[in-house]
N, C-alpha and C positions, 0 to 999 in steps of 0.2 A: 553250859550253853555256848554254842559256837557262834562267833561273830563273823559274819560274811564281810569280806573285803572287796572293795571296788577295784577292778583291774586298773593298773596305772594308766593305760592308754585311754581309759574313760574318765579319769580325773582331770586330765589336761586336754584342753580343746584348742584347736587351731582357730585363728581369727575368723576365717570364713564360717566355721561351724558355729561359733558364738554369734556372729552376725546373723546367720540364717535363723537360729533358734531364738535370738532375742529380738529380731525384727529391727535391727539398726544396721547401718552401713559399717564397713571396716574402718573408713575414716572417722566415723563417730566413735568407735572403740578407741582409736588412737587419740582422739580429742579428749575423751573421758580420762584416758590414761595420762595425758599431758597435764590435765587439771588435777590429777591426784585422786580421782574418784574410783578408779579400778587399777589393778596392777597385773603385770604379766611376768613370766620368766622367759629367758632366752635359751633356746636349744643350742647344742654344740654347733649347729649351722647358723646360729644367730637369728633364728626365727622366733617370733613371739608365740607363746602359749598361755592360755588363760585357764585358771582353775575353774572347774565346772560350776562352783557356787557363784562365780561372777555373773551367771545368768540371773540369779535372784537379785544381785546388787543392781544390775541394769534395769530389771523390772521395777525396783524401788526408785531408781533415778527417774525413769520415765513417768511413773505414777506421780512422783513429787513435782516434777516439772509441769505436768498437766494441770495441777491445782495451783500453780504459780509460785512454787518454792524455787528460790534461786540456786544455781549450782554451788555457790559458796555455802549456803545453808545446808545443802545436801552433803557437801564435803565435810562440814563440821559434824553433822550427824553420823556420817559413816565412820568418822574417826573414833567414835565410841564403840564400834564393833571390834570383836577380838581379831587379832592378826594371826595368831597361832593355830586357830581352829575354825572350822566352818560355823558360822553363826547359827544359833538355835532359834526356835520359834519364840522363846522367851527374850532373846536378844532383840529380835525384830519388833516384838510388842513394846519393849521398853523404849526403843527408838521412835516408834510411832506415837507414843504418849507424849513425847517431847513437843510435838506439833499440834496437839489436840486444841488447845486454847487459841492458837494463832489461826488454825483452819476454821474454827468456829467463828472467829471475828471476820475472816475473809468471806465466809458464807453470808453472814449478816450484812456486810457491806455490799456484796454482789446482789443480794436480795433487795436491798434498799435502792441500789442503782437500777435494777430491773423495774422496780415498781414506780420509780420517779422519772425514768428516762423519757417516756412518752410526753410527760409534762414539759420537760426541757426542750425536746425537739419541737413540740407544738408552740412553745413560747418563743424560742429563738433568741431571747434577749441576752442570755448569759450575763445578767446583771451582777456586777461585783459586790453589790450590797445584799442581794437576796438570793442569788443562785445557790442551790444546795450543793453544787459541784465546785464552783470557784471559791465560795465563801459560806460553807454550811453554817446555818444559824447565826449569820453575821458575826462570827467570832472575831474577825479583824476589826470590826467597828467597836467592839467592846474593849479592845486594846488601846484605842485612842485615835486621834485624827492623824491624817497623813498616810503616806505609802507605808505599807506593812510587809509587803512581799519582797522588797528590795532594801538593801542597806542604805541609810541616809548618806 
C-alpha cells in the first residue's frame, strides 16, 4: 500500500492563508500564539508559518469560546494534544469529553436564566433575600445574619 505524502508547501501555511481559512484576523493568530494556544515556526526570512492542522485548533478555540470556555481552560485542554503528530479524531474526542459535564451544567444554568429572566425584569426588585440571581434559594440567609458577600 502506497502512502501519499502532502507536499511540504501545503503543510505549512502563511499567516494570511490561515487567517482567511480560519475566519480570524492575523492579529488574532498572533494573540493566540502569545497565549500559547497555537504555535508557528520561522522561515529563514524570519516569517511565521503555521502547520495546516492549526486550522482545526483554531476551529476548536472558536467553538469553545462561543460556549463560554475561557482561553485558559482551552489552553489547558490543548496541552493534552500530541505535539509530535497531527491530532487524530480520537484525540479530539477525548478532549471534548473533558468538558461534557461542565457544558451540561452551563446549559442548565442558561436555561434556568432564560426561563426566569422575564420574572426578574418584570419584578425589578433584585431583592437580596429572594432574587434567584443575587441570592438563589436564599442561600446567604441560611449561613446566618449579617453581610455574607463581603469579609467582615
